[in-house]
Backbone as JSON, one array per atom type, in Angstrom:
{
  "sequence": "MKADTAKSRRKAALDTPSHFSDNAIKDISGALSALLADFFALYIKTKNFHWHMSGPNFRDYHLLLDEQSEQIFAATDDIAERARKLGGTTIRSIGQINSQKRILDNDADFVTPNDMLAELRDDNLQLADELRQLHDLCDEHGDVATASLLENWIDEAERRVWFLFESTRDIPHRA",
  "N": [[-7.99, -30.06, -20.51], [-8.05, -28.39, -23.67], [-5.3, -27.03, -25.4], [-5.78, -24.87, -27.06], [-8.19, -24.18, -26.15], [-7.71, -23.15, -23.5], [-5.93, -20.99, -24.25], [-7.75, -19.24, -25.36], [-9.4, -18.68, -23.21], [-7.71, -17.2, -21.64], [-7.39, -14.99, -23.04], [-9.88, -13.81, -23.04], [-12.11, -11.1, -22.35], [-12.53, -9.26, -19.58], [-14.69, -7.53, -19.08], [-16.16, -5.99, -16.94], [-19.18, -4.53, -16.0], [-19.53, -1.02, -15.94], [-20.06, 2.5, -15.05], [-18.19, 4.43, -15.68], [-16.09, 6.15, -17.83], [-13.73, 4.86, -20.52], [-11.26, 6.09, -20.33], [-11.37, 6.9, -17.75], [-11.47, 4.6, -16.19], [-9.13, 3.4, -16.9], [-7.18, 5.29, -15.91], [-7.8, 5.51, -13.14], [-8.0, 2.77, -12.32], [-5.37, 1.91, -13.16], [-3.77, 3.59, -11.35], [-4.64, 2.5, -8.92], [-3.43, 0.02, -9.08], [-0.69, 0.63, -8.98], [-0.86, 1.8, -6.39], [-1.57, -0.44, -4.92], [0.75, -2.02, -5.35], [2.58, -0.64, -3.95], [1.46, -0.76, -1.39], [1.8, -3.48, -0.97], [4.66, -3.47, -0.93], [5.29, -1.98, 1.14], [4.21, -3.37, 3.16], [5.66, -5.76, 3.26], [8.24, -4.51, 3.9], [7.69, -3.55, 6.44], [7.11, -5.98, 7.78], [9.62, -7.23, 7.39], [11.13, -5.36, 9.09], [10.0, -5.7, 11.49], [10.39, -8.45, 11.9], [13.25, -8.38, 12.13], [13.85, -6.82, 14.24], [15.69, -5.4, 17.13], [17.08, -4.77, 20.28], [16.5, -2.76, 23.44], [13.83, -1.82, 23.38], [12.53, -3.79, 21.96], [10.09, -5.63, 22.3], [7.94, -3.58, 22.44], [8.36, -2.27, 19.91], [8.38, -4.38, 18.11], [5.78, -5.42, 18.42], [4.32, -3.26, 17.7], [5.0, -2.99, 14.97], [4.01, -5.27, 13.91], [1.29, -5.05, 14.34], [1.05, -2.71, 12.6], [1.75, -3.68, 10.17], [-0.32, -5.55, 9.78], [-2.55, -3.88, 9.27], [-1.74, -2.67, 7.0], [-1.81, -4.76, 5.3], [-4.25, -5.7, 5.41], [-5.81, -3.74, 3.68], [-5.16, -4.28, 1.14], [-6.72, -6.37, -0.48], [-9.13, -4.92, -0.57], [-8.14, -2.72, -2.18], [-7.42, -3.98, -4.72], [-9.99, -5.12, -5.41], [-11.34, -2.84, -5.64], [-10.31, -1.92, -8.1], [-11.1, -3.89, -9.86], [-13.95, -3.61, -9.59], [-14.53, -1.16, -10.87], [-14.16, -1.92, -13.59], [-11.47, -2.32, -14.45], [-8.32, -3.82, -14.41], [-5.86, -5.42, -12.2], [-2.79, -5.81, -10.34], [-1.01, -8.88, -11.17], [1.22, -10.22, -10.27], [4.41, -10.86, -8.66], [6.52, -9.7, -10.2], [5.21, -7.61, -11.35], [4.47, -6.15, -9.1], [6.93, -5.33, -8.38], [7.71, -3.68, -10.5], [5.98, -1.77, -10.4], [6.0, -0.6, -7.93], [6.65, 2.33, -5.52], [7.76, 2.51, -3.17], [10.79, 2.16, -1.64], [12.95, -0.52, -1.41], [14.45, -2.31, 1.55], [17.1, -3.97, 1.89], [19.29, -4.21, 3.88], [21.64, -5.94, 5.9], [21.71, -5.14, 8.63], [19.82, -2.86, 10.33], [19.34, -0.18, 12.52], [16.9, 0.03, 15.32], [15.86, 2.71, 15.59], [16.39, 3.77, 12.92], [14.82, 1.98, 11.39], [12.31, 2.55, 12.16], [12.21, 5.18, 11.63], [12.46, 5.2, 8.91], [10.18, 3.83, 7.97], [8.42, 5.63, 8.86], [8.85, 7.75, 7.08], [8.22, 6.38, 4.67], [5.38, 5.86, 5.21], [4.51, 8.41, 5.04], [4.98, 9.2, 2.52], [3.34, 7.35, 1.34], [0.77, 8.33, 2.06], [0.79, 10.79, 0.65], [0.48, 9.87, -1.92], [-1.77, 8.56, -1.88], [-3.32, 10.8, -1.45], [-3.05, 12.02, -3.87], [-4.2, 10.23, -5.78], [-6.77, 10.34, -4.84], [-7.32, 13.02, -5.71], [-7.36, 12.44, -8.39], [-9.59, 10.72, -8.52], [-11.59, 12.5, -7.74], [-11.74, 14.07, -9.99], [-12.74, 12.36, -11.91], [-15.15, 11.78, -10.84], [-15.38, 9.75, -8.99], [-16.48, 8.78, -6.25], [-16.79, 6.55, -4.53], [-14.26, 5.31, -4.77], [-12.8, 7.36, -3.68], [-13.78, 7.76, -1.23], [-12.81, 5.26, 0.15], [-10.13, 5.76, 0.06], [-9.83, 7.85, 1.75], [-10.09, 6.75, 4.22], [-7.8, 5.13, 4.24], [-5.92, 7.2, 3.97], [-6.09, 8.37, 6.55], [-5.38, 6.11, 8.17], [-2.79, 5.8, 7.24], [-1.63, 8.28, 8.05], [-1.91, 7.98, 10.9], [-0.13, 5.79, 11.48], [2.22, 7.13, 10.69], [2.34, 9.02, 12.74], [2.44, 7.42, 15.15], [4.86, 6.03, 14.65], [6.55, 8.31, 14.49], [6.33, 9.41, 17.15], [7.45, 7.21, 18.4], [10.07, 7.57, 17.94], [11.06, 9.89, 19.2], [13.15, 11.84, 20.8], [13.09, 12.86, 23.79], [14.06, 14.97, 26.29], [13.9, 14.05, 29.7], [12.46, 15.72, 32.56], [13.62, 16.01, 35.82]],
  "CA": [[-8.51, -28.85, -21.3], [-7.29, -28.36, -24.88], [-4.53, -25.94, -25.43], [-6.54, -23.74, -27.83], [-9.35, -23.5, -25.3], [-6.85, -22.4, -22.43], [-5.25, -19.69, -24.84], [-8.94, -18.38, -25.64], [-9.93, -18.3, -22.02], [-6.64, -16.27, -21.19], [-7.68, -13.67, -23.79], [-11.29, -13.33, -22.88], [-12.26, -9.93, -21.82], [-13.25, -9.38, -18.34], [-15.89, -6.63, -19.28], [-17.02, -5.63, -15.84], [-20.05, -3.21, -16.32], [-19.07, 0.27, -15.31], [-20.58, 3.87, -15.57], [-17.2, 5.28, -15.91], [-15.49, 6.01, -19.29], [-12.64, 3.93, -20.65], [-10.26, 6.84, -19.77], [-11.46, 6.98, -16.13], [-11.11, 3.3, -15.88], [-7.72, 3.19, -17.3], [-6.4, 6.07, -15.04], [-7.99, 5.15, -11.77], [-7.32, 1.16, -12.03], [-3.86, 2.02, -13.1], [-3.21, 4.29, -10.12], [-4.9, 1.68, -7.69], [-2.56, -0.98, -9.28], [0.44, 1.2, -8.39], [-1.02, 1.86, -4.99], [-1.51, -1.91, -4.48], [2.08, -2.45, -5.41], [3.24, 0.24, -2.7], [0.93, -1.4, -0.04], [2.64, -4.89, -0.77], [5.96, -3.11, -0.76], [5.41, -1.44, 2.46], [3.77, -4.6, 3.93], [6.82, -6.6, 3.23], [9.32, -3.85, 4.59], [7.31, -3.5, 7.77], [7.3, -7.36, 8.33], [11.03, -7.4, 7.49], [11.64, -4.84, 10.4], [9.16, -6.5, 12.51], [11.3, -9.76, 12.12], [14.72, -8.06, 12.49], [13.87, -5.88, 15.27], [16.26, -5.78, 18.18], [17.24, -3.74, 21.37], [15.85, -2.47, 24.55], [12.43, -1.49, 23.03], [12.35, -4.86, 21.17], [8.73, -5.8, 22.39], [6.97, -2.63, 22.01], [8.57, -1.97, 18.48], [8.0, -5.76, 17.42], [4.21, -5.44, 18.33], [3.73, -1.91, 16.71], [5.25, -3.11, 13.6], [3.11, -6.37, 13.59], [0.07, -4.25, 14.01], [0.95, -1.84, 11.45], [1.61, -4.53, 8.86], [-1.57, -6.17, 9.67], [-3.46, -2.93, 8.86], [-1.47, -2.49, 5.57], [-2.15, -6.08, 4.35], [-5.83, -5.62, 5.3], [-6.24, -2.9, 2.81], [-4.67, -4.81, -0.27], [-7.87, -6.79, -1.18], [-10.07, -3.77, -0.97], [-7.61, -1.97, -3.29], [-7.33, -4.79, -5.92], [-11.36, -5.31, -5.57], [-12.01, -1.57, -6.23], [-9.95, -1.7, -9.46], [-12.09, -4.74, -10.62], [-15.26, -3.06, -9.78], [-14.39, -0.05, -11.88], [-13.93, -2.42, -14.78], [-10.01, -2.47, -14.69], [-7.51, -4.9, -13.78], [-4.86, -5.09, -11.26], [-1.68, -6.69, -10.43], [-1.0, -10.23, -11.25], [2.57, -11.19, -10.12], [5.51, -10.21, -7.77], [7.23, -9.01, -11.04], [4.4, -6.48, -11.63], [4.55, -5.31, -8.0], [8.35, -4.57, -8.36], [7.86, -2.84, -11.59], [5.11, -0.55, -10.31], [6.09, 0.15, -6.56], [7.28, 3.46, -5.56], [8.31, 2.4, -1.78], [12.02, 1.54, -1.71], [13.27, -1.87, -0.54], [15.63, -2.11, 2.33], [17.76, -5.27, 2.22], [20.44, -4.15, 4.63], [21.7, -6.88, 6.91], [21.33, -4.59, 9.91], [19.36, -1.47, 10.56], [19.09, 0.28, 13.82], [15.62, 0.25, 15.5], [15.45, 4.07, 15.13], [16.38, 3.91, 11.48], [13.69, 1.25, 10.9], [11.08, 3.24, 12.52], [12.22, 6.51, 10.68], [12.22, 4.95, 7.4], [8.93, 3.51, 7.88], [7.53, 6.94, 8.99], [8.9, 8.33, 5.81], [7.52, 5.64, 3.66], [4.01, 6.0, 5.24], [4.27, 9.91, 4.61], [5.13, 9.06, 0.96], [2.03, 6.51, 0.8], [-0.41, 9.35, 2.3], [0.99, 11.65, -0.43], [0.15, 9.13, -3.16], [-3.27, 8.37, -1.61], [-4.02, 12.17, -1.88], [-2.84, 12.49, -5.54], [-5.14, 9.41, -6.21], [-8.03, 11.04, -4.41], [-7.55, 14.17, -6.62], [-7.79, 11.77, -9.69], [-10.94, 10.26, -8.43], [-12.52, 13.74, -7.93], [-11.72, 14.55, -11.53], [-13.6, 11.49, -12.65], [-16.43, 11.59, -9.95], [-15.38, 8.37, -8.35], [-16.73, 8.94, -4.98], [-16.73, 5.33, -3.72], [-12.85, 5.04, -4.54], [-12.25, 8.57, -2.79], [-14.23, 7.41, 0.25], [-11.85, 4.37, 0.6], [-8.85, 6.56, 0.16], [-9.93, 8.85, 2.89], [-9.73, 5.86, 5.41], [-6.38, 4.94, 4.24], [-5.16, 8.29, 4.39], [-6.21, 8.39, 7.96], [-4.6, 4.99, 8.64], [-1.32, 6.15, 7.25], [-1.19, 9.36, 9.01], [-1.85, 7.47, 12.32], [1.07, 5.06, 11.36], [3.17, 8.14, 10.92], [2.27, 9.46, 14.14], [3.09, 6.49, 16.07], [6.28, 5.97, 14.34], [7.1, 9.48, 14.85], [6.36, 9.43, 18.67], [8.36, 6.15, 19.0], [11.58, 7.74, 17.79], [11.21, 11.06, 19.42], [14.17, 11.84, 21.87], [12.67, 14.0, 24.52], [14.69, 14.86, 27.75], [12.74, 14.07, 30.84], [12.81, 16.39, 33.84], [13.54, 15.36, 37.22]],
  "C": [[-7.47, -28.72, -22.51], [-6.56, -27.05, -24.81], [-5.1, -24.61, -26.12], [-7.64, -23.22, -26.97], [-8.78, -22.71, -24.22], [-6.59, -21.11, -22.92], [-6.55, -18.75, -25.14], [-9.3, -17.92, -24.35], [-9.08, -17.14, -21.42], [-6.81, -15.07, -22.05], [-9.06, -13.16, -23.74], [-11.3, -12.09, -22.09], [-12.96, -10.01, -20.59], [-14.63, -8.69, -18.37], [-16.84, -6.55, -17.98], [-17.78, -4.28, -16.2], [-19.61, -2.21, -15.52], [-19.78, 1.44, -15.91], [-19.42, 4.69, -15.94], [-16.68, 5.04, -17.31], [-14.28, 5.23, -19.17], [-11.45, 4.67, -20.08], [-10.25, 6.78, -18.23], [-11.07, 5.5, -15.64], [-9.61, 3.0, -16.0], [-6.74, 3.87, -16.24], [-6.61, 5.64, -13.72], [-7.51, 3.5, -11.59], [-6.01, 1.09, -12.15], [-3.21, 2.63, -11.97], [-3.45, 3.25, -9.01], [-3.92, 0.49, -7.86], [-1.14, -0.58, -8.67], [0.36, 1.29, -6.98], [-1.01, 0.48, -4.35], [0.21, -2.3, -4.22], [2.79, -1.86, -4.17], [2.7, -0.46, -1.37], [1.71, -2.72, 0.28], [4.06, -4.65, -0.45], [6.2, -2.68, 0.6], [4.79, -2.63, 3.58], [5.19, -5.46, 4.27], [8.01, -5.86, 4.15], [8.9, -3.73, 6.07], [7.56, -4.77, 8.3], [8.77, -7.68, 8.4], [11.6, -6.74, 8.68], [11.08, -5.47, 11.56], [10.21, -7.82, 12.81], [12.57, -9.61, 12.46], [14.8, -6.98, 13.46], [14.89, -6.36, 16.45], [16.55, -4.58, 19.19], [16.43, -3.7, 22.39], [14.32, -2.28, 24.42], [11.94, -2.59, 22.09], [10.74, -5.15, 21.3], [7.78, -4.81, 21.9], [7.03, -2.24, 20.48], [7.95, -3.25, 17.77], [6.46, -5.75, 17.22], [3.79, -4.33, 17.61], [3.94, -2.34, 15.27], [4.27, -4.32, 13.17], [1.77, -5.78, 13.35], [-0.12, -3.34, 12.94], [0.84, -2.63, 10.21], [0.43, -5.2, 8.74], [-2.71, -5.24, 8.96], [-3.05, -2.7, 7.39], [-1.99, -3.46, 4.82], [-3.57, -6.03, 4.23], [-6.59, -4.83, 4.18], [-5.99, -3.53, 1.25], [-5.97, -5.5, -0.97], [-8.89, -5.91, -1.53], [-9.49, -2.94, -2.24], [-7.73, -2.7, -4.56], [-9.0, -4.94, -6.29], [-11.96, -4.23, -6.24], [-11.62, -1.43, -7.77], [-10.91, -2.56, -10.49], [-13.56, -4.04, -10.69], [-15.29, -1.88, -10.64], [-14.33, -0.56, -13.28], [-12.63, -2.59, -15.25], [-9.54, -3.76, -14.17], [-6.51, -4.37, -12.84], [-3.49, -6.03, -11.2], [-1.78, -8.15, -10.45], [0.16, -11.06, -10.64], [3.28, -10.13, -9.29], [6.16, -9.24, -8.8], [6.45, -7.51, -11.23], [4.37, -5.46, -10.26], [5.84, -4.68, -7.89], [8.5, -3.67, -9.28], [6.94, -1.59, -11.31], [5.42, 0.28, -8.84], [6.95, 1.34, -6.54], [8.18, 3.49, -4.18], [9.69, 1.68, -2.15], [12.18, 0.36, -0.85], [14.32, -1.36, 0.56], [16.36, -3.57, 2.72], [19.03, -5.3, 2.91], [20.53, -5.36, 5.51], [21.25, -6.53, 8.41], [20.85, -3.17, 9.8], [18.98, -1.17, 12.14], [17.47, 0.34, 14.15], [15.03, 1.67, 15.43], [15.38, 4.42, 13.74], [15.19, 3.22, 10.89], [12.45, 2.1, 11.14], [10.87, 4.66, 11.61], [11.93, 6.24, 9.15], [10.76, 4.35, 7.18], [8.13, 4.73, 8.0], [7.6, 7.49, 7.47], [8.12, 7.55, 4.62], [5.85, 5.8, 3.72], [3.71, 7.49, 4.82], [4.13, 9.91, 3.06], [3.76, 8.3, 0.51], [0.88, 7.53, 1.12], [-0.24, 10.24, 1.19], [0.26, 11.14, -1.65], [-1.26, 8.82, -2.92], [-4.01, 9.73, -2.04], [-3.91, 12.52, -3.29], [-3.92, 11.5, -6.11], [-6.43, 9.82, -5.85], [-8.46, 11.98, -5.32], [-8.06, 13.61, -7.94], [-9.29, 11.29, -9.7], [-11.81, 11.35, -8.32], [-12.58, 14.17, -9.32], [-12.75, 13.66, -12.27], [-14.94, 11.19, -12.08], [-16.41, 10.12, -9.45], [-15.42, 8.67, -6.75], [-16.59, 7.77, -4.13], [-14.96, 5.01, -3.4], [-12.32, 5.99, -3.62], [-12.54, 8.22, -1.52], [-13.16, 6.22, 0.86], [-10.52, 4.92, 0.88], [-8.68, 7.38, 1.29], [-9.52, 8.12, 4.12], [-8.2, 5.47, 5.36], [-5.38, 5.99, 4.36], [-4.97, 8.41, 5.84], [-5.36, 7.41, 8.82], [-3.07, 5.31, 8.47], [-0.63, 7.06, 7.96], [-1.13, 8.86, 10.66], [-0.66, 6.55, 12.48], [2.33, 6.09, 11.52], [3.35, 8.75, 12.22], [2.72, 8.72, 15.05], [4.47, 6.18, 15.79], [7.17, 7.16, 14.66], [7.39, 9.72, 16.38], [7.19, 8.46, 19.17], [9.87, 6.48, 18.75], [11.97, 9.09, 18.21], [12.32, 10.92, 20.79], [13.82, 13.08, 22.85], [13.34, 13.78, 25.92], [13.65, 14.95, 28.63], [13.44, 14.92, 32.08], [12.72, 15.78, 35.08], [12.83, 16.34, 38.16]]
}
């Protein structure tokens, strides 16, 4: 392929047909890209803690985090494809993920199991809040399809919060 042909293809507009205004496409697809970055960041953090879990509840926590990471990753394609269906674009690189994510990394050499679960609980709470904010934006623009997807992801995030919370509760047992 000739260099000038390759350059022109890189600049070709995607022009996905959409009934949304340019403003709605920009707002919603931009918010979906940030959401996608957060999902990838949360996925990697959950896998990190899954890989580095230790202690007496290792098996249960290891399996819990594996299940949760699969659920988080499963949403990523739907998020990106929704942005494209609207007529927008989405993230293209790890650099974009890093610049748009709002979920904080944890690169510590050691994190206790309870601290791992508590941090993931808080991250999922944050994600649920971000999902609700995006839902409000979708309502403003009349985007019921994205809002419908968001409702399922909110429910999934709240379920993850619940499981993580219950796994870290210290309830004294009565004899």
